[in-house]
N, C-alpha and C positions, 0 to 999 in steps of 0.2 A: 758382215761387219766391215766397215771401212776404217782403216787406220792411216792417218797421215803422218809421215815422218820426213824431215828434210834431209836429203842426201845420206840417209842411214844405209849401212850395208844390208844386203838381203837377209843375212842371218839374224841381224838385230831386229829387222822388221818382223820376221817370223817369231822370234823370242818375245817381242812386245805383244804380238797378237796372242800367243799362247798364254802369257800372263793375264791379258784382258779376258780371254775365254775362261780361264780358271777362276778368275774373280767373280764371274757371272754364274750364279747358282742355277740358272735356267738353261745353261749351255751344256751340251753333252761333253763328256771327258774327251780330251784330245789324245789320240793314239799315235804311236810312232809312224804309222803308215798314212796319217792325215796329210793331205797335200794342200798347200797354201798357194794362192795366186797373188803375186805382188805386181801391182800395176804402177808404173812410174809415168807421170805426166810431164810433158814439156821436155823432150819429145816423148810421146807415148811409147812405153816399152812394157812388156809383160813377161814375168818369169814364173815358172812353176818349180817349186822346191818342196821336198818332203821333210817332215819333222825329223825323221830318222837321220837324214843327211845333215841337218842343222846340228842335231845332238852329237853325231859322230865328229863333225868339224869342231864343235865347241870343246870336246874332250881331248883334242889334239894338243900338242905342246910345241909346235913349230913357231917360227916367226919372232923369236926373241921375246924380251920382257914386254914390249908393247903389245905383241900378238897374244901373249898369255893373259894380259889384263883384259883385252877385248873378249877373249874366249871365256874368261871367268865371269865377265859381265853378262854374256849371253847365257851361260849356265845358271847364273843366279836368277835371271828372268825366267828361264824354263822351269826352274825348281820352285819358283814362287808359288806359295799356296795362299788361298783367300783367308 
């Protein structure tokens, strides 16, 4: 599956992908050890990040109120059920 997002943080890209996978009943369950490949074009950059790393980051409380809001958004996407 390809997901396009404009200048979104890596963790948000993974959370959006998880929400899309969970909404698709034909897709297998996403597990904590699932690895996602995030490709950024112009310039082309590729990152590999595990779902467990995203979840751990989203459960953190650093970075002040703005950081907490970002983390809550990521957690809500990860917890989104179809």
